[in-house]
C-alpha positions as CSV (number, residue, x, y, z in Angstrom):
1,M,-22.5,-1.2,-1.6
2,T,-22.4,-0.8,-5.4
3,R,-20.0,-2.5,-7.8
4,H,-18.2,-0.5,-10.5
5,N,-15.9,-1.3,-13.4
6,I,-13.4,1.5,-14.0
7,P,-12.0,1.7,-17.5
8,Y,-8.2,1.1,-17.5
9,G,-5.7,0.0,-20.0
10,G,-8.2,-1.4,-22.5
11,A,-9.9,-3.4,-19.7
12,S,-11.3,-2.4,-16.2
13,L,-10.5,-2.2,-12.5
14,P,-13.0,-3.6,-10.1
15,A,-14.3,-1.2,-7.4
16,Y,-16.9,-1.0,-4.7
17,A,-18.5,2.2,-3.4
18,L,-19.9,2.3,0.1
19,P,-21.7,5.5,1.2
20,A,-21.3,6.9,4.7
21,S,-23.6,5.3,7.2
22,G,-25.4,7.9,9.2
23,P,-24.4,11.6,9.0
24,R,-21.7,12.2,6.5
25,N,-19.1,14.3,8.2
26,G,-16.0,13.4,6.1
27,G,-14.9,13.3,2.5
28,T,-14.2,10.4,0.2
29,V,-11.6,7.7,1.1
30,L,-10.0,5.5,-1.6
31,L,-8.8,2.2,-0.3
32,H,-6.7,-0.6,-1.8
33,G,-4.8,-3.6,-0.7
34,G,-1.4,-5.0,-1.4
35,F,0.4,-8.1,-2.6
36,D,-2.2,-10.8,-3.0
37,S,-5.3,-9.2,-1.5
38,L,-8.8,-9.0,-2.8
39,I,-10.9,-5.9,-2.0
40,E,-13.7,-8.1,-0.7
41,E,-11.5,-9.1,2.3
42,F,-11.4,-5.4,3.4
43,F,-15.2,-5.1,3.8
44,P,-14.9,-4.9,7.6
45,I,-12.5,-1.9,7.2
46,C,-14.7,-0.2,4.7
47,Q,-17.7,-0.6,7.1
48,R,-15.8,1.1,9.9
49,I,-14.6,4.0,7.7
50,A,-18.2,4.5,6.4
51,A,-19.5,4.4,9.9
52,A,-17.2,7.2,10.8
53,G,-18.9,9.4,8.2
54,F,-16.8,8.8,5.0
55,H,-17.8,7.7,1.6
56,V,-15.5,4.7,0.7
57,I,-14.3,3.5,-2.6
58,A,-12.3,0.3,-2.5
59,F,-10.6,-0.8,-5.7
60,E,-8.1,-3.2,-7.1
61,G,-5.2,-2.0,-9.3
62,P,-3.5,-3.8,-12.2
63,G,-2.1,-7.2,-11.1
64,Q,-4.5,-7.5,-8.2
65,G,-7.6,-9.6,-7.7
66,G,-10.2,-9.4,-10.4
67,A,-8.2,-6.8,-12.3
68,R,-5.7,-9.6,-13.0
69,T,-7.9,-12.7,-12.9
70,L,-10.9,-11.5,-14.7
71,N,-9.5,-8.7,-16.8
72,G,-5.9,-9.7,-17.5
73,L,-4.2,-6.5,-16.3
74,T,-0.7,-7.2,-15.2
75,F,1.1,-5.3,-12.4
76,D,2.6,-1.8,-12.5
77,H,4.4,-0.2,-9.6
78,D,3.4,3.3,-10.9
79,W,0.3,3.4,-8.8
80,E,-0.7,7.0,-9.7
81,K,-2.1,5.5,-12.9
82,P,-4.9,3.4,-11.3
83,V,-5.5,6.0,-8.6
84,G,-5.9,8.7,-11.3
85,A,-8.3,6.4,-13.2
86,V,-10.4,5.9,-10.0
87,L,-10.5,9.7,-9.3
88,D,-11.5,10.4,-12.9
89,H,-14.2,7.7,-13.0
90,F,-15.9,9.1,-9.8
91,R,-15.2,12.7,-10.8
92,L,-13.5,13.4,-7.6
93,G,-11.6,16.7,-7.1
94,Q,-10.0,15.4,-3.9
95,A,-9.9,12.3,-1.7
96,A,-7.9,10.5,1.0
97,L,-6.0,7.4,0.0
98,V,-5.4,4.4,2.2
99,G,-3.0,1.6,1.1
100,I,-2.9,-1.6,3.1
101,S,0.1,-4.0,3.5
102,M,2.3,-3.5,0.4
103,G,-0.3,-1.1,-0.7
104,G,1.2,1.4,1.7
105,Y,4.2,1.8,-0.7
106,W,2.0,2.3,-3.7
107,A,-0.3,4.8,-1.9
108,L,2.6,7.0,-1.1
109,R,4.0,6.7,-4.6
110,A,0.6,7.8,-6.0
111,A,0.2,10.6,-3.5
112,G,3.5,12.1,-4.6
113,R,2.2,12.4,-8.2
114,E,-1.5,12.9,-7.8
115,P,-2.5,16.3,-6.4
116,R,-6.1,15.3,-5.9
117,I,-5.0,13.1,-3.0
118,Q,-5.2,15.3,0.1
119,R,-4.3,12.8,2.8
120,V,-2.5,9.5,2.6
121,V,-2.2,6.5,4.9
122,A,0.5,3.8,4.6
123,W,-0.7,0.8,6.6
124,P,2.2,0.0,6.9
125,P,4.9,1.6,4.7
126,V,7.6,-0.3,2.8
127,Y,9.9,2.6,1.8
128,D,12.6,0.4,0.3
129,W,12.8,-3.4,0.7
130,L,16.6,-3.3,1.0
131,Y,16.2,-1.3,4.3
132,R,15.4,-4.6,5.9
133,V,19.0,-5.7,5.5
134,P,22.2,-4.1,6.8
135,S,23.5,-1.2,4.7
136,V,26.7,-3.0,3.8
137,A,24.7,-5.7,2.1
138,R,22.5,-3.5,-0.1
139,G,25.1,-2.8,-2.9
140,P,26.0,-6.5,-3.3
141,I,22.3,-7.5,-3.4
142,R,21.6,-5.0,-6.2
143,A,24.6,-6.3,-8.1
144,M,23.6,-9.9,-7.6
145,V,20.1,-9.3,-9.0
146,R,21.6,-8.0,-12.3
147,H,23.0,-11.6,-12.8
148,R,19.8,-13.0,-14.1
149,G,21.0,-16.6,-14.6
150,F,22.2,-16.8,-11.1
151,M,19.0,-15.3,-9.8
152,R,16.9,-17.8,-11.7
153,W,18.8,-20.6,-10.0
154,S,18.7,-19.0,-6.6
155,V,15.0,-18.2,-6.6
156,R,14.1,-21.7,-7.9
157,T,16.3,-23.4,-5.3
158,R,14.9,-21.4,-2.4
159,A,11.4,-21.8,-3.6
160,R,11.8,-25.6,-3.5
161,L,13.1,-25.5,0.0
162,F,10.6,-23.0,1.5
163,P,6.8,-23.4,0.7
164,T,6.0,-19.9,1.9
165,L,8.6,-18.4,-0.5
166,R,7.3,-20.7,-3.3
167,A,3.8,-19.1,-2.8
168,V,5.3,-15.6,-3.0
169,V,7.3,-16.5,-6.1
170,D,4.2,-18.0,-7.8
171,Q,2.1,-14.9,-6.9
172,V,4.6,-12.4,-8.4
173,L,4.9,-14.4,-11.6
174,Y,1.1,-14.5,-11.9
175,M,0.9,-10.8,-11.3
176,L,3.4,-10.1,-14.0
177,D,2.3,-12.9,-16.3
178,S,5.9,-14.2,-16.4
179,D,7.6,-17.6,-16.1
180,D,11.0,-16.2,-15.3
181,P,12.0,-16.4,-11.6
182,A,14.6,-13.7,-12.0
183,D,11.7,-11.2,-12.5
184,V,10.6,-11.9,-8.9
185,A,13.7,-10.3,-7.4
186,E,13.5,-7.4,-9.8
187,W,9.9,-6.9,-8.9
188,F,10.7,-6.6,-5.2
189,L,13.7,-4.3,-5.7
190,G,11.5,-2.2,-7.9
191,M,10.0,-0.9,-4.7
192,N,12.7,1.4,-3.6
193,K,13.3,4.9,-2.2
194,D,14.2,6.4,-5.6
195,H,11.1,5.0,-7.3
196,L,8.9,6.0,-4.4
197,G,10.1,9.6,-4.4
198,S,9.1,10.5,-0.8
199,G,10.2,14.1,-1.3
200,R,7.3,14.6,-3.7
201,V,4.7,13.8,-1.0
202,S,3.2,17.1,0.2
203,Q,0.1,15.8,1.9
204,D,-0.8,14.9,5.5
205,V,0.6,11.4,6.1
206,L,-0.3,8.7,8.6
207,L,2.1,5.8,8.9
208,M,0.7,2.7,10.8
209,C,2.9,-0.2,11.8
210,G,3.1,-3.0,14.3
211,E,6.0,-3.3,16.7
212,H,6.5,-7.0,15.9
213,D,5.5,-7.0,12.2
214,A,7.9,-9.5,10.6
215,F,6.9,-8.6,7.1
216,Q,7.0,-4.8,7.1
217,P,8.9,-4.0,10.3
218,P,9.0,-0.7,12.2
219,A,12.5,0.0,10.7
220,L,10.8,0.7,7.4
221,A,8.3,3.0,9.0
222,R,11.1,5.0,10.7
223,A,13.0,5.3,7.4
224,Q,9.8,6.4,5.6
225,A,8.9,9.0,8.2
226,K,12.4,10.5,8.0
227,A,12.2,10.7,4.2
228,L,8.9,12.6,4.1
229,V,10.7,16.0,4.1
230,A,8.0,17.9,2.2
231,A,4.9,16.4,3.8
232,R,2.4,18.8,5.4
233,S,2.4,16.7,8.5
234,V,3.6,13.2,9.4
235,T,2.1,11.0,12.1
236,T,3.5,7.6,12.9
237,R,1.4,5.2,15.0
238,T,3.2,2.0,16.2
239,F,0.8,-0.6,17.6
240,T,2.0,-2.8,20.5
241,R,1.7,-6.3,21.8
242,A,-0.2,-4.9,24.8
243,E,-2.8,-3.6,22.4
244,H,-3.0,-7.0,20.6
245,A,-2.1,-5.1,17.5
246,D,1.7,-5.6,17.1
247,Q,1.5,-7.9,14.0
248,H,1.1,-7.3,10.3
249,C,-1.8,-4.8,9.5
250,Q,-3.0,-5.0,13.1
251,M,-5.1,-8.1,12.4
252,G,-5.2,-8.9,16.2
253,N,-7.1,-5.7,16.9
254,L,-8.7,-4.3,13.7
255,E,-11.2,-2.3,15.7
256,L,-8.4,-0.3,17.3
257,A,-6.5,0.2,14.0
258,C,-9.7,1.4,12.3
259,G,-10.4,3.8,15.2
260,V,-6.9,5.3,14.9
261,L,-7.4,5.6,11.1
262,T,-10.8,7.3,11.2
263,T,-9.9,9.6,14.1
264,W,-6.8,10.8,12.2
265,L,-8.9,11.3,9.1
266,Q,-11.4,13.4,11.0
267,A,-9.0,15.4,13.2
268,V,-5.9,16.2,11.1
269,D,-5.5,19.9,10.5
270,T,-4.5,20.4,6.9
271,S,-2.7,23.6,7.8
272,S,-0.6,21.8,10.5
273,T,3.2,21.5,10.1
274,E,3.6,19.3,13.2
275,R,5.6,16.1,12.7
276,A,5.0,13.4,15.2
277,P,8.1,11.4,16.3
278,A,8.5,7.9,14.9
């Protein structure tokens, strides 16, 4: 495994390259994480992808891991920018892209704007955070976020009451280099169906989700699958409790999830128009 620093925004993005172990029978797979992840924690996933015959490049985008802590790069939802920088640095004409956790949103956003991405995996998708709430509540929530004074009070109050939420708020502010709690709500609502632009995604797509994922539930995967109207193919894989893989990112059975991922990467027919049901 070799370490790389990819020029980006006057600084650099950290990346690791891991060659295929054994016969190389696949192409290159770009992999990145999500909200507060570090690429080092995905080494077991990189190993399994490499063992299946793929060259793996794991990287951190702006606002993540060393890109933020060591190089001062703050977050940007427009993920095609770091993906393009990685492709340029390694002189890749094509690659598959895998986004883990919230990274599933950013991977699809990038795929819709970067033609060098041939296949894309959202593990799992987000689509639009407001699709977690009833449709009648979405308009009022958007309107409420525009009242920044109220949002500051609301976020601060809730963060004091709920330690997990406090950690989320602190992480977003760190990623943005901000001290304004109102920015947290705007950051989350910045991940929405209009910004994502699912209709621009023309590649083969794999959506992976857990049936009891409390963070990115199957409802988001179903909405995402329906919105991918221009994709060459769409496969949705919902992991179950019986498989010990029903929770977020299938951490209960990573071996199974990686097997599904690599089998799909190897087997998908790029000329197929089949759309698997969600």
